[in-house]
Residue, then its C-alpha position, 0 to 999 in steps of 0.5 A: m522509470k517505467s510505470a509499474g503497471s506497463s506491459a514492458f516493465g511487467r514482462k521484464a519483472v516477471a522474467h527476473l522473478r522466474k529466473v531467481d526464484p523457482a517458487m515464484g515461477q510456480v506462483i506466476d504460472k498459477v496467477g498469470s501475467y502481471k496486471g499492476w494497479p489502476a493509475s492513481v488520481g488526485t494529489h499526493f495529499d489526497a492519497v495520504c488522507r485516504s490512506i489514513v481514513f482506510q486504516q484498519l477498516s474494511g474497504k466498504a466501510a472505509g469507502t463510506i466514511h471517505g465519501r462523507f469526509q469529502g462531502l464536508y468539503g463539497g465532494r473533494t479532499p480539503l486543502p491542508a489549511e481547510l482540514v486544520s480549521t475543521s472542528d473535531e466534532q465535524l470529523r467525528s460526526i462522519g464516523l472518524s475516530r478521535q485518533k484518525s481525526a487527530y492524524l488527519k489534522d496533524l497531516g494538514a498542519r504539517v503540510a500547511l506549515g511547510e514541514l512536509s512538502i507532500e506534493t514533491l515527495h516523488e522527487l525523493s528516494d523510497e527511504e526518504i519518503v518513508s522517513a518524511l511520512t512517518q513523521v506524521k502522527g498515525i502514519g507508520r512504515w506500512t502506510a508509507q510503503m502503500f503510498l510508494m506502491f499504489r501512489l508512486s508505482r515504485p518498483d522495489v517495495l516489500p511491505d514486510l509488515d503486511l499480513g497479505v504478503q506474509k500469508g502469500i509467502q507462507r502459502a507459496y513456500r509451504l511454510r508451517k508458520l506465518p513468516t516474521p517480517e525478517r523472514v519476509k525480507k530474507i525471502g523477498a531479497k532475491w526479488a529485487p529490484y522488483r519486490t513490488v511485483g513480487s508482493w503483488y503476486m503474493w496478494r494475488l495468490l491469496d485470491t486463487p483457490k487452493p488445490v483440493p487434496r486427493s482423497g485416499g482410497 
């Protein structure tokens, strides 16, 4: 599979989106060419630990706590067994909630015991990966989809529960109300097999200024 950030992939995806969806064509004109995301570094385990730390926090606050988390282990993400042996008190002392501490230790335990073969997840299908990751406490479908998109660069992921995607669709399609996850799936169905790129455009659309309505007179 081509990288979801490669220029050839991006051109092909954008051409498809324009062809199947006129509203998306207008969004592409407004946002510009598809840029994708920077390549992910580290291991799959690193990426999932980071996603748990970042849940429901602003980027700056989450980044600070994630830095402290790695600081417990000399500036790196711990090995699964190291994480399991870390006391709850140590994890709480760096700003992690009781819940997130439990989620991280559940992840570490499942990997250490071989219940989750995390470093070979990329060999599985999208749905198999979602199924495997959501066995871990605190990892829901949205977090698993973010792993597919940002870590594995899977090209056809539509995070229907994501508020940014919902708001982007509301704006792009001039909907009166925020679309439900089912409506997101219905609208995004035509973007396949490039729903990751469609989602990227919905997020980027929110970063562009809204047109100023003309005043009467």
